[in-house]
C-alpha positions as CSV (number, residue, x, y, z in Angstrom):
1,M,0.0,-0.2,0.0
2,S,1.1,3.6,-0.8
3,F,-0.1,7.0,-1.4
4,P,-1.4,8.4,-4.6
5,A,0.7,11.1,-6.3
6,S,0.9,14.3,-4.5
7,A,-1.5,17.2,-5.2
8,P,-0.1,20.5,-6.0
9,A,0.1,22.4,-2.6
10,L,-2.4,25.0,-1.9
11,P,-1.1,28.5,-2.8
12,D,-3.4,30.4,-0.2
13,V,-2.6,28.7,3.1
14,H,-2.9,31.0,6.3
15,R,-2.6,28.5,9.2
16,A,-1.0,25.1,9.5
17,L,-1.2,22.7,12.5
18,A,1.5,20.2,12.8
19,V,0.5,17.0,14.8
20,F,3.2,14.6,16.1
21,A,3.6,11.8,18.6
22,H,6.5,13.1,20.6
23,P,8.8,16.2,21.1
24,D,11.3,16.3,18.3
25,D,9.3,14.4,15.8
26,V,8.3,17.7,13.9
27,D,11.8,19.0,13.9
28,F,13.5,15.7,12.7
29,A,11.0,15.5,9.8
30,C,10.0,19.1,9.0
31,A,11.6,21.9,10.8
32,G,13.2,23.3,7.5
33,T,9.8,23.4,5.8
34,I,8.1,24.9,8.7
35,A,10.7,27.8,8.9
36,G,9.9,28.5,5.3
37,W,6.3,28.6,6.0
38,V,6.8,31.0,8.9
39,D,9.0,33.4,6.9
40,E,6.1,33.3,4.1
41,G,3.6,34.5,6.5
42,V,2.0,31.2,7.7
43,E,0.7,31.0,11.1
44,V,2.0,27.5,12.5
45,A,1.1,25.7,15.7
46,Y,2.3,22.5,17.0
47,L,0.1,19.8,18.9
48,I,2.1,17.2,20.5
49,A,0.4,14.0,21.8
50,T,3.0,12.9,24.3
51,R,5.8,14.5,26.5
52,G,8.3,11.8,25.3
53,D,8.6,10.1,28.6
54,S,10.4,7.0,27.3
55,G,13.0,9.0,25.5
56,G,16.5,9.9,26.2
57,F,20.1,8.4,26.2
58,D,21.5,9.0,29.6
59,D,20.8,8.7,33.3
60,T,18.2,11.5,33.5
61,P,15.6,10.5,36.1
62,R,12.6,9.1,34.2
63,E,10.3,11.4,36.2
64,E,12.3,14.6,35.0
65,M,12.1,13.5,31.3
66,P,8.6,15.0,30.4
67,R,9.3,18.4,31.6
68,L,12.7,18.4,30.0
69,R,11.3,17.3,26.8
70,E,8.5,19.9,27.1
71,R,11.0,22.8,27.5
72,E,13.2,21.5,24.6
73,Q,10.4,21.4,22.2
74,R,9.1,24.9,23.1
75,A,12.8,26.0,22.6
76,A,13.1,24.3,19.2
77,A,9.9,25.9,18.0
78,A,10.9,29.3,18.9
79,V,14.0,28.8,16.6
80,V,11.8,28.3,13.5
81,G,9.4,30.9,14.6
82,V,6.5,28.8,16.1
83,H,5.3,30.1,19.4
84,R,2.2,28.0,20.0
85,V,3.0,24.5,21.3
86,D,0.3,22.6,22.8
87,F,0.7,19.1,24.6
88,L,-2.1,16.6,24.9
89,D,-2.6,15.0,28.4
90,G,-3.5,11.2,29.0
91,H,-1.0,9.6,26.6
92,A,2.1,7.9,27.5
93,D,5.1,7.6,25.3
94,G,5.1,4.1,23.4
95,T,1.4,3.4,24.0
96,L,-0.6,5.6,21.5
97,T,-3.2,4.1,19.4
98,P,-5.7,5.9,17.1
99,S,-8.6,5.8,19.7
100,L,-11.7,7.8,19.8
101,A,-10.1,9.7,22.6
102,L,-7.0,10.9,20.6
103,R,-9.3,11.6,17.6
104,R,-11.5,13.8,19.6
105,Q,-8.6,15.7,21.0
106,V,-7.0,16.3,17.6
107,A,-10.4,17.2,16.2
108,A,-10.9,19.9,19.0
109,A,-7.5,21.3,18.4
110,I,-8.3,21.6,14.7
111,R,-11.7,23.3,15.3
112,R,-9.8,25.5,17.9
113,F,-7.0,26.7,15.5
114,R,-9.0,26.4,12.3
115,P,-5.9,25.6,9.9
116,D,-6.0,25.4,6.3
117,R,-3.3,22.8,6.2
118,V,-2.6,19.8,8.8
119,L,1.0,18.3,8.8
120,T,1.4,14.8,10.5
121,S,3.2,11.6,10.4
122,S,2.3,9.1,7.6
123,P,-0.2,6.5,9.0
124,L,1.5,3.9,6.4
125,R,4.3,1.8,7.6
126,R,7.4,1.6,5.8
127,W,8.8,-1.8,6.0
128,E,12.2,-0.8,4.6
129,H,12.3,1.8,7.8
130,L,10.9,0.1,10.7
131,A,12.9,2.3,13.0
132,G,11.7,6.1,12.7
133,P,9.1,6.6,10.4
134,S,7.3,3.2,11.4
135,H,7.4,3.9,15.0
136,P,3.9,2.7,16.5
137,D,3.3,6.2,18.1
138,H,3.8,7.9,14.7
139,L,1.5,5.6,12.7
140,A,-1.3,6.0,15.5
141,V,-1.0,9.8,15.5
142,G,-1.0,9.8,11.6
143,E,-3.9,7.6,11.7
144,A,-6.0,9.4,14.3
145,T,-5.1,12.8,12.8
146,T,-6.5,11.7,9.4
147,C,-9.6,10.5,11.2
148,A,-9.8,13.9,12.9
149,V,-9.5,15.8,9.6
150,Y,-12.1,13.7,8.0
151,P,-14.8,13.1,9.4
152,D,-14.4,14.3,12.9
153,A,-13.5,18.1,12.6
154,R,-15.9,18.9,10.0
155,N,-18.9,16.9,11.0
156,C,-21.2,18.6,13.6
157,F,-22.5,15.2,14.5
158,A,-19.1,13.8,15.6
159,F,-18.2,14.5,19.1
160,P,-21.4,16.9,19.8
161,E,-19.8,17.7,22.9
162,L,-17.3,19.7,21.1
163,L,-20.2,22.2,19.9
164,A,-21.1,22.6,23.6
165,E,-17.4,23.9,24.2
166,G,-18.0,26.5,21.4
167,L,-15.8,24.6,18.8
168,E,-17.7,24.8,15.5
169,P,-16.9,22.3,12.7
170,W,-14.0,23.3,10.6
171,V,-12.7,21.9,7.0
172,V,-9.0,21.2,6.7
173,R,-8.5,21.6,3.1
174,E,-5.0,19.7,2.8
175,I,-3.0,17.2,4.6
176,W,1.0,16.8,4.3
177,Y,2.3,13.5,5.4
178,A,5.9,13.3,6.6
179,G,7.8,9.8,6.7
180,G,5.6,8.0,4.4
181,P,6.5,5.7,1.4
182,A,7.7,7.3,-1.7
183,P,7.3,11.1,-0.7
184,D,7.2,13.1,-4.0
185,H,6.7,16.6,-3.0
186,A,10.1,18.0,-2.0
187,V,10.5,21.2,-0.4
188,D,14.0,23.0,-0.9
189,V,15.0,23.9,2.7
190,T,18.7,25.0,1.8
191,A,18.1,28.4,3.2
192,Y,16.6,27.1,6.4
193,V,19.0,24.2,7.3
194,D,20.8,26.3,9.9
195,R,17.5,26.7,11.8
196,K,16.6,23.0,11.4
197,V,20.0,22.4,12.8
198,A,19.5,24.6,15.8
199,A,16.0,23.3,16.4
200,M,17.3,19.6,16.6
201,R,20.0,20.6,18.7
202,A,17.5,22.2,21.2
203,H,16.4,18.5,21.8
204,R,19.7,17.9,23.6
205,S,18.4,14.9,25.6
206,Q,17.7,13.1,22.1
207,T,20.5,14.5,20.0
208,A,23.6,15.2,22.3
209,H,25.1,11.9,21.5
210,F,25.5,12.4,17.5
211,D,26.7,15.1,15.1
212,V,23.5,16.7,14.2
213,E,24.6,18.9,11.3
214,T,26.3,16.1,9.5
215,W,23.2,13.8,10.2
216,I,20.9,16.5,8.5
217,R,23.0,17.5,5.6
218,D,23.7,13.9,4.5
219,R,19.8,13.0,4.5
220,L,18.7,16.2,3.1
221,T,21.1,15.9,0.3
222,T,19.9,12.4,-0.6
223,V,16.2,13.8,-0.6
224,A,17.3,16.7,-2.8
225,E,19.1,14.3,-5.1
226,N,16.2,12.0,-5.3
227,A,13.8,14.9,-6.2
228,G,16.2,16.1,-9.0
229,L,17.2,19.3,-7.5
230,P,20.5,20.8,-8.4
231,A,23.7,19.7,-6.7
232,G,24.2,21.3,-3.3
233,R,20.5,21.8,-2.4
234,L,18.8,20.2,0.5
235,A,15.3,19.1,0.7
236,E,12.6,17.6,3.0
237,A,9.9,15.5,1.4
238,F,6.3,14.7,1.9
239,T,3.1,13.5,0.3
240,V,0.2,16.2,-0.1
241,L,-3.3,15.2,-0.3
242,R,-6.4,17.4,-0.8
243,T,-9.4,16.7,1.4
244,E,-12.1,18.7,-0.3
């Protein structure tokens, strides 16, 4: 199973909501692209499903990890110009499923922020990349977010209690999937790579053990080459689907 070919990206996006499972997911996948959107005047917000309590590579006490990773994510977001970062409650790192509870929370966030575009993890497993893109939490958030976009956020009869909270239905016009099979919409992020590096370095608990800049440049060079961009360019790649 794979995605269809990407649709052309919408030219008139004013708000974009990025929904991911853990602190740092958005920066590993998309920080360069988001920095570009912000510079173009798009208002971007983050919704993170967990506080990454199972992460880390050192002896940081487990009870400190959620607060540490929340601080790291807020610092990383600020680097690329994102100042609205919301975290969901009730979900432990490593245990996410595309449950009705998660769908309701994402639908509520969509109705609250009213984005034109939603950016999230692919719900499709990549068998050649069991580590990273195919983390069960990533797949679960991608599936729950897709269901929240359609039908939950736009259907006034889905989660009717949201109406009582003053959250009117909202139609997201476009979804961008990160980490899925055969992404075919490449974004040249050469001008934003320094901000991506800085954003990923802000996640010190997750990245202090490796050379962040070399890792980024190697991977984004490969993405750009695969997309046919000129030599020396760096890119992030996605699948873009219209929802209307």
